C-alpha positions as a LaTeX table, in Angstrom:
\begin{tabular}{lrrr}
\hline
Residue & $x$ (\AA) & $y$ (\AA) & $z$ (\AA) \\
\hline
Unk1 & 11.20 & 49.80 & $-59.30$ \\
Unk2 & 12.71 & 48.53 & $-56.04$ \\
Unk3 & 10.80 & 46.51 & $-53.46$ \\
Unk4 & 11.04 & 49.49 & $-51.11$ \\
Unk5 & 9.42 & 51.76 & $-53.73$ \\
Unk6 & 6.72 & 49.17 & $-54.40$ \\
Unk7 & 5.97 & 49.03 & $-50.68$ \\
Unk8 & 5.66 & 52.81 & $-50.42$ \\
Unk9 & 3.48 & 52.95 & $-53.51$ \\
Unk10 & 1.17 & 50.22 & $-52.20$ \\
Unk11 & 0.78 & 51.95 & $-48.82$ \\
Unk12 & $-0.36$ & 55.12 & $-50.59$ \\
Unk13 & $-0.79$ & 58.61 & $-49.16$ \\
Unk14 & $-0.77$ & 57.40 & $-45.55$ \\
Unk15 & 2.87 & 56.38 & $-45.87$ \\
Unk16 & 5.60 & 58.75 & $-44.71$ \\
Unk17 & 9.31 & 57.99 & $-45.09$ \\
Unk18 & 10.99 & 59.26 & $-41.95$ \\
Unk19 & 14.19 & 61.31 & $-41.99$ \\
Unk20 & 17.42 & 59.49 & $-41.21$ \\
Unk21 & 17.66 & 61.30 & $-37.84$ \\
Unk22 & 14.11 & 60.29 & $-36.85$ \\
Unk23 & 14.76 & 56.75 & $-38.10$ \\
Unk24 & 17.81 & 56.43 & $-35.87$ \\
Unk25 & 15.86 & 57.79 & $-32.89$ \\
Unk26 & 13.02 & 55.30 & $-33.41$ \\
Unk27 & 15.42 & 52.39 & $-33.87$ \\
Unk28 & 17.37 & 53.32 & $-30.72$ \\
Unk29 & 14.13 & 53.46 & $-28.73$ \\
Unk30 & 13.17 & 50.05 & $-30.09$ \\
Unk31 & 16.55 & 48.59 & $-29.12$ \\
Unk32 & 15.93 & 49.66 & $-25.52$ \\
Unk33 & 12.83 & 47.45 & $-25.43$ \\
Unk34 & 13.73 & 44.52 & $-27.68$ \\
Unk35 & 17.01 & 42.57 & $-27.84$ \\
Unk36 & 18.62 & 42.23 & $-31.27$ \\
Unk37 & 21.33 & 39.89 & $-32.54$ \\
Unk38 & 24.57 & 41.36 & $-33.86$ \\
Unk39 & 23.23 & 40.85 & $-37.39$ \\
Unk40 & 20.03 & 42.85 & $-36.79$ \\
Unk41 & 17.30 & 40.28 & $-36.13$ \\
Unk42 & 15.10 & 40.15 & $-33.04$ \\
Unk43 & 16.81 & 37.85 & $-30.53$ \\
Unk44 & 13.72 & 35.78 & $-29.72$ \\
Unk45 & 15.65 & 33.53 & $-27.31$ \\
Unk46 & 16.33 & 36.55 & $-25.10$ \\
Unk47 & 13.04 & 38.34 & $-25.63$ \\
Unk48 & 11.32 & 37.99 & $-22.24$ \\
Unk49 & 8.04 & 39.34 & $-23.52$ \\
Unk50 & 7.86 & 36.69 & $-26.24$ \\
Unk51 & 4.17 & 35.86 & $-26.28$ \\
Unk52 & 1.65 & 34.33 & $-28.61$ \\
Unk53 & $-0.88$ & 36.73 & $-30.06$ \\
Unk54 & $-3.42$ & 36.82 & $-32.81$ \\
Unk55 & $-2.41$ & 39.18 & $-35.63$ \\
Unk56 & $-6.10$ & 39.85 & $-36.23$ \\
Unk57 & $-6.35$ & 41.40 & $-32.75$ \\
Unk58 & $-3.81$ & 44.15 & $-33.45$ \\
Unk59 & $-5.71$ & 47.45 & $-33.64$ \\
Unk60 & $-5.22$ & 49.07 & $-37.02$ \\
Unk61 & $-5.94$ & 52.58 & $-35.78$ \\
Unk62 & $-2.49$ & 52.85 & $-34.19$ \\
Unk63 & 0.67 & 54.22 & $-35.76$ \\
Unk64 & 2.83 & 51.47 & $-37.26$ \\
Unk65 & 6.52 & 51.67 & $-38.11$ \\
Unk66 & 7.95 & 49.37 & $-40.74$ \\
Unk67 & 11.68 & 48.92 & $-40.30$ \\
Unk68 & 13.43 & 48.65 & $-43.63$ \\
Unk69 & 17.06 & 47.81 & $-44.12$ \\
Unk70 & 18.75 & 46.88 & $-47.34$ \\
Unk71 & 22.44 & 46.36 & $-47.97$ \\
Unk72 & 22.14 & 48.55 & $-51.06$ \\
Unk73 & 20.60 & 51.33 & $-48.93$ \\
Unk74 & 22.29 & 51.08 & $-45.52$ \\
Unk75 & 20.34 & 53.96 & $-44.00$ \\
Unk76 & 17.33 & 52.78 & $-42.04$ \\
Unk77 & 13.98 & 53.79 & $-43.43$ \\
Unk78 & 10.68 & 53.70 & $-41.62$ \\
Unk79 & 7.21 & 54.39 & $-42.74$ \\
Unk80 & 4.72 & 56.04 & $-40.44$ \\
Unk81 & 1.16 & 55.02 & $-41.16$ \\
Unk82 & $-1.55$ & 57.16 & $-39.57$ \\
\hline
\end{tabular}
C-alpha cells in the first residue's frame, strides 16, 4: 500500500480524490495567491502574507485541500474533506 493510499484510508469516507481537471484548477488558483519555487515548494521568502499562527486556531469545519505530488504519480491529487 502506498503512502497516498494510506492517507486516503486514514481520512475515511470524508475524503474525496479530485479529478485531474479539478486538481489543476485548484492548483492554478493557489498559485495566484501563493508564490512557488521552480521545484514546487512555497517560496516563503517572497510570501508577503507570511505570518505566525497557531495551528490549533484553524477551524476544522472548513474544506481542506491536501496537495499531493509524487514523482511516481506526476498528476496532482487533492483530497476534499467536508
